[in-house]
C-alpha positions as CSV (number, residue, x, y, z in Angstrom):
1,M,-19.1,-6.7,15.0
2,N,-17.6,-6.8,18.5
3,T,-14.0,-6.4,19.3
4,A,-13.4,-10.2,19.4
5,G,-15.0,-10.6,16.0
6,V,-12.9,-7.8,14.5
7,A,-9.7,-9.4,16.0
8,I,-10.5,-12.6,14.1
9,F,-12.0,-11.2,10.9
10,L,-9.2,-8.7,10.1
11,P,-6.3,-11.2,10.1
12,V,-8.4,-13.8,8.2
13,A,-9.4,-11.2,5.7
14,L,-5.8,-10.1,5.1
15,A,-4.7,-13.7,4.8
16,I,-7.3,-14.2,2.0
17,V,-6.1,-11.1,0.2
18,M,-2.4,-12.1,0.5
19,L,-3.2,-15.6,-0.7
20,G,-4.7,-14.2,-3.8
21,L,-1.6,-12.0,-4.3
22,G,0.6,-15.0,-3.9
23,M,-1.2,-16.9,-6.6
24,T,-0.3,-14.2,-9.0
25,L,3.4,-14.4,-8.2
26,T,6.3,-16.6,-9.2
27,V,9.9,-16.9,-8.1
28,Q,10.8,-15.1,-11.4
29,D,8.9,-12.0,-10.1
30,F,11.6,-11.7,-7.4
31,R,14.4,-12.5,-9.7
32,R,13.3,-9.9,-12.2
33,V,14.7,-7.1,-10.0
34,W,18.1,-8.0,-11.3
35,E,16.9,-7.3,-14.8
36,V,15.8,-3.7,-13.9
37,P,17.8,-2.9,-10.8
38,K,17.8,0.8,-11.3
39,A,14.1,1.2,-11.6
40,A,13.5,-1.2,-8.7
41,L,15.9,0.5,-6.4
42,V,14.6,4.0,-7.1
43,A,11.0,2.9,-6.5
44,L,11.9,1.0,-3.3
45,A,13.9,3.9,-1.9
46,L,10.9,6.3,-2.6
47,Q,8.5,3.8,-1.0
48,V,10.4,2.9,2.1
49,L,12.3,6.1,2.9
50,L,10.9,9.2,1.3
51,L,7.1,8.7,1.5
52,P,7.0,8.2,5.3
53,A,9.1,11.4,5.6
54,I,6.7,13.3,3.3
55,C,3.7,12.0,5.2
56,F,5.3,13.0,8.5
57,G,5.6,16.6,7.2
58,L,1.9,16.6,6.0
59,V,0.5,15.4,9.3
60,L,2.5,18.1,11.1
61,I,1.4,20.8,8.7
62,F,-2.3,19.9,9.0
63,D,-1.9,19.2,12.8
64,L,-3.8,15.9,12.7
65,A,-5.0,14.5,16.0
66,P,-2.4,12.0,17.4
67,P,-4.2,8.7,16.5
68,L,-5.0,10.1,13.0
69,A,-1.3,11.0,12.5
70,V,-0.3,7.5,13.5
71,G,-2.9,6.1,11.1
72,M,-1.6,8.2,8.2
73,M,2.0,7.2,9.0
74,L,0.9,3.5,9.0
75,L,-0.7,4.0,5.6
76,A,2.4,5.7,4.2
77,A,4.6,2.8,5.5
78,S,2.3,0.1,3.9
79,P,3.4,-1.5,0.6
80,G,1.8,-0.8,-2.7
81,G,-1.6,-2.2,-3.4
82,T,-2.5,-4.8,-6.1
83,V,-4.8,-2.2,-7.7
84,A,-1.6,-0.5,-8.9
85,N,-1.2,-3.4,-11.4
86,L,-4.6,-2.6,-13.0
87,F,-3.9,1.2,-13.2
88,S,-0.5,0.5,-14.6
89,H,-1.9,-1.8,-17.3
90,L,-4.5,0.8,-18.3
91,A,-1.9,3.6,-18.4
92,G,0.7,1.6,-20.5
93,G,3.1,0.9,-17.6
94,N,5.4,-2.0,-17.2
95,V,3.1,-4.4,-15.3
96,A,5.9,-7.0,-14.7
97,L,7.8,-4.3,-12.8
98,N,4.6,-3.6,-10.7
99,V,4.3,-7.3,-9.8
100,T,8.0,-7.4,-8.9
101,L,7.7,-4.3,-6.7
102,T,4.5,-5.5,-5.0
103,A,6.2,-8.8,-4.2
104,I,9.4,-7.2,-2.8
105,N,7.5,-4.4,-1.0
106,S,5.3,-6.9,0.8
107,V,8.3,-8.6,2.2
108,I,10.3,-5.5,3.1
109,A,7.2,-4.0,4.8
110,L,7.3,-6.8,7.4
111,I,10.5,-5.1,8.7
112,T,9.9,-1.5,8.0
113,L,6.2,-1.1,8.8
114,P,6.6,-2.1,12.5
115,I,9.5,0.3,12.8
116,W,7.6,3.2,11.4
117,V,4.5,2.4,13.4
118,D,6.4,2.2,16.7
119,L,8.3,5.4,15.9
120,S,5.0,7.2,15.1
121,V,3.3,6.0,18.2
122,S,6.2,7.1,20.4
123,F,6.2,10.5,18.8
124,F,2.5,11.3,18.5
125,M,1.0,9.2,21.3
126,A,3.8,9.1,23.9
127,D,1.4,8.9,26.8
128,E,-0.2,5.8,25.4
129,A,2.9,4.1,23.8
130,S,2.8,1.3,26.4
131,N,-0.7,0.3,25.3
132,V,-0.6,1.2,21.6
133,G,2.0,-0.2,19.3
134,L,3.2,-3.3,17.5
135,Q,4.5,-5.4,20.3
136,P,6.5,-8.5,19.3
137,M,3.5,-10.8,19.3
138,K,1.5,-8.4,17.1
139,T,4.4,-8.0,14.7
140,L,4.6,-11.8,14.5
141,Q,0.9,-11.9,13.7
142,V,1.3,-9.5,10.9
143,F,4.2,-11.5,9.6
144,M,2.1,-14.7,9.6
145,V,-0.9,-13.3,7.9
146,V,1.2,-11.6,5.2
147,L,4.2,-13.8,4.4
148,I,2.7,-17.3,4.9
149,P,-0.4,-16.8,2.7
150,V,1.8,-15.3,0.0
151,A,4.2,-18.2,0.2
152,V,1.3,-20.7,0.0
153,G,-0.2,-18.9,-2.9
154,M,3.2,-18.9,-4.8
155,W,3.5,-22.7,-4.1
156,V,0.0,-23.3,-5.5
157,N,0.8,-21.2,-8.5
158,Q,4.0,-23.2,-9.1
159,R,2.6,-26.6,-8.6
160,H,-1.0,-26.1,-9.8
161,P,-0.9,-23.1,-12.2
162,G,-4.3,-24.1,-13.8
163,F,-6.0,-24.0,-10.4
164,A,-4.3,-20.7,-9.5
165,E,-5.4,-19.1,-12.8
166,K,-9.0,-20.3,-12.3
167,T,-9.2,-18.9,-8.7
168,Q,-7.6,-15.6,-9.4
169,R,-10.8,-13.9,-10.5
170,P,-13.0,-15.0,-7.5
171,L,-10.1,-14.2,-5.1
172,K,-9.8,-10.7,-6.7
173,A,-13.5,-10.2,-6.2
174,A,-13.2,-11.4,-2.6
175,S,-10.3,-9.1,-2.0
176,A,-12.3,-6.1,-3.3
177,A,-15.3,-7.1,-1.1
178,I,-13.1,-7.5,1.9
179,L,-11.5,-4.1,1.4
180,A,-15.0,-2.5,1.1
181,L,-16.2,-4.3,4.3
182,V,-13.1,-3.3,6.3
183,I,-13.4,0.3,5.1
184,I,-17.1,0.5,6.0
185,G,-16.3,-1.0,9.4
186,A,-13.5,1.4,10.1
187,L,-15.5,4.4,9.1
188,A,-18.5,3.3,11.2
189,G,-16.2,2.6,14.2
190,S,-15.4,6.2,15.0
191,P,-18.2,8.3,13.5
192,E,-17.6,11.4,15.7
193,M,-13.9,11.6,14.9
194,L,-14.6,11.0,11.2
195,L,-17.2,13.9,11.1
196,D,-14.9,16.2,13.1
197,H,-11.8,15.5,11.0
198,F,-12.9,14.3,7.6
199,A,-11.8,17.4,5.8
200,S,-8.2,17.2,7.2
201,I,-8.0,13.4,6.8
202,G,-9.2,13.6,3.2
203,T,-6.9,16.5,2.3
204,V,-3.8,14.7,3.6
205,A,-4.9,11.5,2.0
206,L,-5.3,13.2,-1.4
207,L,-2.1,15.1,-1.1
208,L,-0.2,12.0,-0.1
209,S,-1.5,10.1,-3.0
210,T,-0.9,12.9,-5.5
211,I,2.6,13.6,-4.2
212,S,3.4,9.9,-4.3
213,L,2.2,9.5,-7.9
214,T,4.1,12.6,-9.0
215,L,7.4,11.6,-7.3
216,G,6.9,8.0,-8.4
217,Y,6.8,9.0,-12.0
218,W,9.2,12.0,-12.3
219,T,12.0,10.7,-10.1
220,P,12.6,7.7,-12.3
221,R,12.3,9.9,-15.4
222,L,14.9,12.3,-14.0
223,V,17.4,9.5,-13.7
224,R,16.6,8.3,-17.3
225,I,14.4,5.3,-16.5
226,D,12.1,4.6,-19.4
227,R,8.5,5.8,-19.4
228,P,6.7,2.4,-19.0
229,Q,8.8,1.7,-15.9
230,A,8.2,5.2,-14.6
231,I,4.5,4.7,-14.9
232,A,4.7,1.4,-13.1
233,S,6.7,3.1,-10.3
234,A,4.2,5.9,-10.1
235,F,1.2,3.6,-9.4
236,E,3.2,1.2,-7.2
237,I,4.2,4.1,-5.0
238,G,1.0,6.1,-5.3
239,I,-1.4,3.3,-4.4
240,H,-0.9,1.9,-0.9
241,N,-2.4,-1.4,0.4
242,A,-5.2,-0.1,2.5
243,T,-6.1,-3.6,3.6
244,I,-2.7,-4.2,5.3
245,A,-2.9,-0.7,6.9
246,L,-6.4,-1.3,8.2
247,T,-5.5,-4.8,9.6
248,V,-2.4,-3.4,11.4
249,A,-4.6,-0.5,12.7
250,G,-7.0,-3.1,14.1
251,L,-4.2,-4.6,16.1
252,L,-3.3,-1.3,17.7
253,Q,-6.5,-1.2,19.9
254,D,-7.5,2.4,18.9
255,P,-10.3,2.6,16.3
256,D,-9.4,6.2,15.4
257,I,-6.0,5.0,13.9
258,A,-8.0,3.1,11.2
259,L,-9.7,6.2,9.9
260,P,-6.9,7.5,7.6
261,P,-6.4,4.2,5.8
262,A,-10.2,3.8,5.5
263,V,-10.7,7.3,4.0
264,Y,-7.6,6.8,1.8
265,G,-9.0,3.5,0.5
266,V,-12.0,5.4,-0.9
267,L,-10.3,8.6,-2.1
268,M,-7.1,7.1,-3.6
269,Y,-9.0,6.3,-6.8
270,I,-9.5,10.0,-7.7
271,P,-5.8,10.9,-8.2
272,A,-5.0,7.5,-9.5
273,A,-7.7,7.8,-12.2
274,A,-6.6,11.3,-13.0
275,F,-3.0,10.3,-13.5
276,C,-4.1,7.3,-15.6
277,Y,-6.0,9.6,-17.8
278,L,-3.0,12.0,-18.1
279,F,-0.6,9.1,-18.9
280,T,-2.9,7.8,-21.7
281,R,-3.7,11.2,-23.1
282,R,0.0,12.3,-23.3
283,K,1.7,10.2,-26.0
284,P,5.5,9.8,-25.5
285,Q,7.6,11.8,-27.9
286,I,11.3,11.2,-27.3
287,D,12.3,8.9,-24.5
288,I,14.8,10.9,-22.4
289,S,16.4,7.6,-21.3
290,H,17.7,7.1,-24.9
291,A,17.8,10.7,-26.2
292,N,21.5,11.2,-25.7
293,R,22.7,7.8,-27.1
């Protein structure tokens, strides 16, 4: 696919994914944050503030090439992926909290993601900052292909819930196929860079996912948030939306930036599955959130 084709396909693909997400959401999903404010605030703080800082440290430690460092930072700044809901369900997490965090994160990311991307480009690719970065029109494009489809999907779900329920399965299948195609395209777009740096990209991707899952679970537990909510937080924070990251990377006019999200999109299932197994294997004994009552 040529550059013009990619420029058209990526936003359309992301719009389809976000439309499917919107059809699973209701206004109540946003209101639910007031029912579990502590769990939501802890998870959002980890997602928006701590994870990009941890990712920044990882890319410095492993001395990633500048465009790869930007791609990894872009991934860390992306909201949680909808796959988190499935893993949370399998592991006994609070799926309603996952849905709420996904909805809120997708909106917050419209503000925070461009900030992190531009800061990363300025730091790692200062010589190319004028050509690479989310200029206002690109930021507006991301806004349009994320927020508008979600809003349309929510409207359809509210007005025509039966239709929304019937289309959820094919839209989920389409989303999975789109992610696979985008990942394959990104990996094929920079074969030399991928072969030269696969070990370092893969190591940082696995470390980021593992650290995210660990912090996502234990930070809520340390502040006495119950186990199902902590499991939900772990997967919401530990599984990033690679489709959004890859779409934004496609707008940055450097194919190498797309490699970290693409590699992550494949490898993230390894630590996620491992944590899911551990959560289901370990039966809760005493809930520390209630132990001292």
